[in-house]
TORTIMI-603296 format. One record per residue (C-alpha): x negated, y, z; chain. Coordinates in pm, 1 decimal, padded with zeros to 6 digits. Layout:
// residues N
<px->X	py->Y	pz->Z	chain->A>
...
This chain:
// residues 207
<px->-03809.0	py->02133.8	pz->-03948.0	chain->A>
<px->-04165.7	py->02080.7	pz->-04027.0	chain->A>
<px->-04126.7	py->02347.7	pz->-04236.7	chain->A>
<px->-04009.4	py->02658.1	pz->-04024.8	chain->A>
<px->-04302.2	py->02534.6	pz->-03804.5	chain->A>
<px->-04613.9	py->02588.4	pz->-03989.4	chain->A>
<px->-04629.8	py->02933.9	pz->-04016.3	chain->A>
<px->-04623.2	py->02984.5	pz->-03656.5	chain->A>
<px->-04871.0	py->02719.9	pz->-03620.8	chain->A>
<px->-05086.0	py->02932.9	pz->-03870.3	chain->A>
<px->-05051.9	py->03214.4	pz->-03629.3	chain->A>
<px->-05151.2	py->03090.6	pz->-03327.7	chain->A>
<px->-05473.8	py->02934.4	pz->-03503.8	chain->A>
<px->-05559.3	py->03279.9	pz->-03610.3	chain->A>
<px->-05476.0	py->03443.5	pz->-03299.3	chain->A>
<px->-05697.8	py->03200.7	pz->-03094.0	chain->A>
<px->-05968.0	py->03225.9	pz->-03374.1	chain->A>
<px->-05961.9	py->03657.7	pz->-03283.1	chain->A>
<px->-05951.0	py->03579.0	pz->-02896.4	chain->A>
<px->-06324.8	py->03335.5	pz->-02922.3	chain->A>
<px->-06464.8	py->03612.4	pz->-03098.1	chain->A>
<px->-06378.9	py->03858.6	pz->-02811.9	chain->A>
<px->-06517.8	py->03611.2	pz->-02577.5	chain->A>
<px->-06849.1	py->03584.8	pz->-02849.4	chain->A>
<px->-06825.9	py->03997.6	pz->-02823.1	chain->A>
<px->-06808.7	py->04048.6	pz->-02492.0	chain->A>
<px->-07113.7	py->03757.2	pz->-02452.0	chain->A>
<px->-07339.7	py->03972.4	pz->-02658.5	chain->A>
<px->-07222.7	py->04319.9	pz->-02495.1	chain->A>
<px->-07351.7	py->04146.6	pz->-02143.6	chain->A>
<px->-07661.2	py->04072.2	pz->-02303.0	chain->A>
<px->-07722.3	py->04379.8	pz->-02443.7	chain->A>
<px->-07645.6	py->04505.2	pz->-02092.4	chain->A>
<px->-07932.2	py->04243.6	pz->-01972.2	chain->A>
<px->-08149.1	py->04330.1	pz->-02230.8	chain->A>
<px->-08182.1	py->03952.1	pz->-02334.4	chain->A>
<px->-08206.1	py->03826.3	pz->-02684.3	chain->A>
<px->-07898.8	py->03608.5	pz->-02813.2	chain->A>
<px->-07974.8	py->03289.4	pz->-02990.8	chain->A>
<px->-07753.6	py->03059.5	pz->-03118.1	chain->A>
<px->-07858.2	py->02718.3	pz->-03150.0	chain->A>
<px->-07711.7	py->02354.6	pz->-03321.9	chain->A>
<px->-07852.7	py->02034.7	pz->-03455.9	chain->A>
<px->-07738.6	py->01808.4	pz->-03697.2	chain->A>
<px->-07898.6	py->01518.8	pz->-03880.6	chain->A>
<px->-08062.3	py->01405.1	pz->-04184.5	chain->A>
<px->-08097.7	py->01097.5	pz->-04339.9	chain->A>
<px->-08253.9	py->00903.7	pz->-04713.4	chain->A>
<px->-07897.4	py->00939.8	pz->-04849.4	chain->A>
<px->-07891.6	py->01243.6	pz->-05059.5	chain->A>
<px->-07597.4	py->01520.1	pz->-05049.2	chain->A>
<px->-07440.0	py->01506.4	pz->-05400.7	chain->A>
<px->-07389.0	py->01872.2	pz->-05546.7	chain->A>
<px->-07285.3	py->01988.1	pz->-05887.9	chain->A>
<px->-07600.0	py->01958.1	pz->-06140.8	chain->A>
<px->-07631.5	py->01972.8	pz->-06506.0	chain->A>
<px->-07692.6	py->01679.5	pz->-06745.8	chain->A>
<px->-07667.7	py->01619.6	pz->-07135.8	chain->A>
<px->-07453.5	py->01591.0	pz->-07278.4	chain->A>
<px->-07216.1	py->01227.1	pz->-07230.8	chain->A>
<px->-07528.5	py->01098.8	pz->-06989.4	chain->A>
<px->-07398.1	py->01119.3	pz->-06640.2	chain->A>
<px->-07678.0	py->01220.0	pz->-06361.1	chain->A>
<px->-07780.4	py->00901.8	pz->-06156.7	chain->A>
<px->-07877.2	py->00914.5	pz->-05799.2	chain->A>
<px->-08125.5	py->00648.7	pz->-05687.9	chain->A>
<px->-08216.1	py->00623.4	pz->-05333.2	chain->A>
<px->-08320.3	py->00354.5	pz->-05072.8	chain->A>
<px->-08060.1	py->00396.1	pz->-04768.2	chain->A>
<px->-08153.7	py->00322.0	pz->-04433.9	chain->A>
<px->-08028.2	py->00400.8	pz->-04085.2	chain->A>
<px->-08343.7	py->00566.9	pz->-03972.5	chain->A>
<px->-08169.6	py->00930.1	pz->-03897.0	chain->A>
<px->-08413.4	py->01270.0	pz->-03882.1	chain->A>
<px->-08270.7	py->01518.9	pz->-03671.2	chain->A>
<px->-08333.0	py->01908.8	pz->-03681.3	chain->A>
<px->-08267.8	py->02145.8	pz->-03418.1	chain->A>
<px->-08228.6	py->02523.1	pz->-03488.3	chain->A>
<px->-08156.6	py->02783.1	pz->-03313.9	chain->A>
<px->-08080.6	py->03186.7	pz->-03489.9	chain->A>
<px->-08136.0	py->03527.1	pz->-03301.1	chain->A>
<px->-07995.3	py->03870.5	pz->-03500.7	chain->A>
<px->-08356.6	py->03862.8	pz->-03699.5	chain->A>
<px->-08481.0	py->03514.8	pz->-03775.1	chain->A>
<px->-08429.3	py->03164.4	pz->-03728.7	chain->A>
<px->-08636.2	py->02909.6	pz->-03560.6	chain->A>
<px->-08666.2	py->02484.6	pz->-03653.0	chain->A>
<px->-08750.2	py->02158.8	pz->-03492.4	chain->A>
<px->-08758.3	py->01812.0	pz->-03710.8	chain->A>
<px->-08750.4	py->01521.3	pz->-03438.5	chain->A>
<px->-08691.5	py->01151.7	pz->-03554.9	chain->A>
<px->-08403.6	py->00990.4	pz->-03442.9	chain->A>
<px->-08098.7	py->01120.3	pz->-03200.8	chain->A>
<px->-08164.0	py->01468.7	pz->-02995.2	chain->A>
<px->-08223.4	py->01399.7	pz->-02630.4	chain->A>
<px->-08296.0	py->01579.2	pz->-02329.5	chain->A>
<px->-08674.4	py->01562.6	pz->-02357.8	chain->A>
<px->-08657.0	py->01702.4	pz->-02744.0	chain->A>
<px->-08370.6	py->01965.0	pz->-02632.9	chain->A>
<px->-08636.4	py->02101.3	pz->-02383.6	chain->A>
<px->-08915.8	py->02113.9	pz->-02554.9	chain->A>
<px->-08741.1	py->02296.2	pz->-02829.8	chain->A>
<px->-08624.2	py->02557.2	pz->-02527.5	chain->A>
<px->-08964.4	py->02570.3	pz->-02482.3	chain->A>
<px->-09073.7	py->02691.5	pz->-02825.8	chain->A>
<px->-08780.3	py->02930.6	pz->-02812.1	chain->A>
<px->-08958.3	py->03094.2	pz->-02545.7	chain->A>
<px->-09350.4	py->03081.5	pz->-02642.2	chain->A>
<px->-09251.8	py->03224.9	pz->-02976.1	chain->A>
<px->-08971.3	py->03490.7	pz->-02862.5	chain->A>
<px->-09091.9	py->03637.1	pz->-02526.1	chain->A>
<px->-08752.2	py->03829.3	pz->-02410.1	chain->A>
<px->-08508.7	py->03706.9	pz->-02176.1	chain->A>
<px->-08326.8	py->03453.4	pz->-02348.0	chain->A>
<px->-07903.3	py->03430.9	pz->-02344.1	chain->A>
<px->-07859.9	py->03068.7	pz->-02552.4	chain->A>
<px->-07527.1	py->03020.8	pz->-02703.8	chain->A>
<px->-07420.8	py->02655.6	pz->-02785.0	chain->A>
<px->-07136.6	py->02427.6	pz->-02798.1	chain->A>
<px->-06990.7	py->02180.1	pz->-02498.1	chain->A>
<px->-07258.8	py->01901.2	pz->-02600.1	chain->A>
<px->-07328.9	py->01684.3	pz->-02320.9	chain->A>
<px->-07719.4	py->01662.6	pz->-02396.5	chain->A>
<px->-07660.5	py->02062.1	pz->-02321.4	chain->A>
<px->-07562.1	py->02001.1	pz->-01973.2	chain->A>
<px->-07789.6	py->01725.4	pz->-01914.0	chain->A>
<px->-07969.2	py->01759.8	pz->-01566.8	chain->A>
<px->-08349.8	py->01786.4	pz->-01745.9	chain->A>
<px->-08215.7	py->02106.8	pz->-01946.0	chain->A>
<px->-08036.2	py->02263.0	pz->-01628.1	chain->A>
<px->-08360.2	py->02209.8	pz->-01445.6	chain->A>
<px->-08642.6	py->02350.9	pz->-01694.4	chain->A>
<px->-08360.9	py->02677.3	pz->-01680.4	chain->A>
<px->-08385.4	py->02708.7	pz->-01334.9	chain->A>
<px->-08737.1	py->02690.9	pz->-01357.8	chain->A>
<px->-08720.0	py->02996.1	pz->-01505.6	chain->A>
<px->-08547.2	py->03197.2	pz->-01253.2	chain->A>
<px->-08359.3	py->03391.8	pz->-01501.5	chain->A>
<px->-08572.4	py->03398.2	pz->-01816.8	chain->A>
<px->-08287.0	py->03183.5	pz->-01976.4	chain->A>
<px->-07940.5	py->03180.4	pz->-01893.8	chain->A>
<px->-07685.6	py->02921.2	pz->-02101.1	chain->A>
<px->-07353.7	py->03007.0	pz->-02235.3	chain->A>
<px->-07098.5	py->02761.2	pz->-02431.1	chain->A>
<px->-06915.2	py->02843.6	pz->-02737.2	chain->A>
<px->-06578.0	py->02864.8	pz->-02692.8	chain->A>
<px->-06400.9	py->02512.9	pz->-02739.8	chain->A>
<px->-06279.8	py->02414.1	pz->-03148.8	chain->A>
<px->-06483.3	py->02732.5	pz->-03272.1	chain->A>
<px->-06828.0	py->02590.1	pz->-03428.4	chain->A>
<px->-06731.3	py->02787.8	pz->-03733.8	chain->A>
<px->-06844.8	py->03111.0	pz->-03531.8	chain->A>
<px->-07220.7	py->02928.4	pz->-03481.8	chain->A>
<px->-07410.5	py->03075.8	pz->-03741.4	chain->A>
<px->-07658.6	py->02770.2	pz->-03790.0	chain->A>
<px->-07346.9	py->02571.4	pz->-03908.9	chain->A>
<px->-07436.5	py->02786.1	pz->-04231.6	chain->A>
<px->-07813.7	py->02731.3	pz->-04196.7	chain->A>
<px->-07692.6	py->02343.4	pz->-04186.4	chain->A>
<px->-07440.4	py->02415.5	pz->-04510.2	chain->A>
<px->-07716.2	py->02579.4	pz->-04687.4	chain->A>
<px->-08034.4	py->02310.8	pz->-04642.4	chain->A>
<px->-07739.5	py->02024.8	pz->-04728.0	chain->A>
<px->-07591.6	py->02162.5	pz->-05051.1	chain->A>
<px->-07895.9	py->02413.7	pz->-05188.4	chain->A>
<px->-08239.8	py->02325.8	pz->-05105.0	chain->A>
<px->-08173.1	py->01928.7	pz->-05044.6	chain->A>
<px->-07874.5	py->01872.6	pz->-05266.9	chain->A>
<px->-07933.8	py->01531.2	pz->-05475.4	chain->A>
<px->-08266.5	py->01513.4	pz->-05339.0	chain->A>
<px->-08325.5	py->01130.6	pz->-05334.6	chain->A>
<px->-08636.3	py->01090.5	pz->-05060.1	chain->A>
<px->-08876.0	py->00740.1	pz->-05084.6	chain->A>
<px->-08893.9	py->00743.0	pz->-04686.1	chain->A>
<px->-08808.5	py->00936.1	pz->-04369.3	chain->A>
<px->-09159.0	py->01079.8	pz->-04377.2	chain->A>
<px->-09111.4	py->01241.4	pz->-04731.0	chain->A>
<px->-08773.1	py->01390.4	pz->-04650.3	chain->A>
<px->-08883.0	py->01489.8	pz->-04277.6	chain->A>
<px->-09169.7	py->01662.6	pz->-04486.8	chain->A>
<px->-08988.4	py->01842.8	pz->-04757.3	chain->A>
<px->-08702.6	py->01929.7	pz->-04499.4	chain->A>
<px->-09023.6	py->02115.6	pz->-04370.7	chain->A>
<px->-09114.8	py->02296.1	pz->-04668.0	chain->A>
<px->-08752.7	py->02415.9	pz->-04717.2	chain->A>
<px->-08682.3	py->02495.2	pz->-04377.0	chain->A>
<px->-09018.2	py->02720.6	pz->-04371.6	chain->A>
<px->-08905.0	py->02857.4	pz->-04725.0	chain->A>
<px->-08559.7	py->02976.1	pz->-04561.3	chain->A>
<px->-08702.2	py->03144.4	pz->-04293.1	chain->A>
<px->-08925.1	py->03400.7	pz->-04501.2	chain->A>
<px->-08585.6	py->03485.6	pz->-04631.7	chain->A>
<px->-08434.5	py->03761.3	pz->-04375.2	chain->A>
<px->-08110.9	py->03787.0	pz->-04608.3	chain->A>
<px->-08013.3	py->03450.7	pz->-04559.8	chain->A>
<px->-07994.3	py->03535.1	pz->-04168.4	chain->A>
<px->-07790.1	py->03845.6	pz->-04254.9	chain->A>
<px->-07568.0	py->03554.3	pz->-04459.1	chain->A>
<px->-07508.7	py->03323.9	pz->-04216.1	chain->A>
<px->-07425.1	py->03569.1	pz->-03949.8	chain->A>
<px->-07166.5	py->03716.5	pz->-04218.1	chain->A>
<px->-07040.2	py->03341.9	pz->-04255.3	chain->A>
<px->-06942.9	py->03337.4	pz->-03927.3	chain->A>
<px->-06793.8	py->03673.9	pz->-03911.7	chain->A>
<px->-06999.1	py->03809.0	pz->-03608.9	chain->A>
<px->-07137.5	py->04196.1	pz->-03640.8	chain->A>
<px->-07506.4	py->04168.8	pz->-03631.3	chain->A>
């Protein structure tokens, strides 16, 4: 009887979420013991096709978004600590060299031992990434998030805010214009500490 199974399924889902949160809480405790800065990392893609959001218009005049859609893609990597977030834009898809470049940026800007928490994307497990981390002699450690728990990664909420608030209905004329505007909006977001707090709150991970 499907109807009877539904409550049990919901309970299992909630229980799984609690277990995943407890796992990340243990990760946080270990990072504190080792005096590491925790940085959650994630990637996303942007294109010339706008994210459509609700907007204002005169009565009887439907808003029209005009854009030239191509298959070219802009990728962005972000990492968020308890106090701020960092980002890097790249043309095309994220591969191991771009990931290593971003990790190097984090290492230069955060002059502490790091614990990188991210998902199980194959590029995160690549030989190039592993070799770079190993070369740091313990200054950087990697932790894979529990499976099927993207909502626990606060970087996911950076993407939501960027695409629906900062870039909502924006129709760039080129990938270059998109890159320039996205960088400006991300830099503006970096200057707002309340946003970082909000991203952690949405992920239900205490500061």
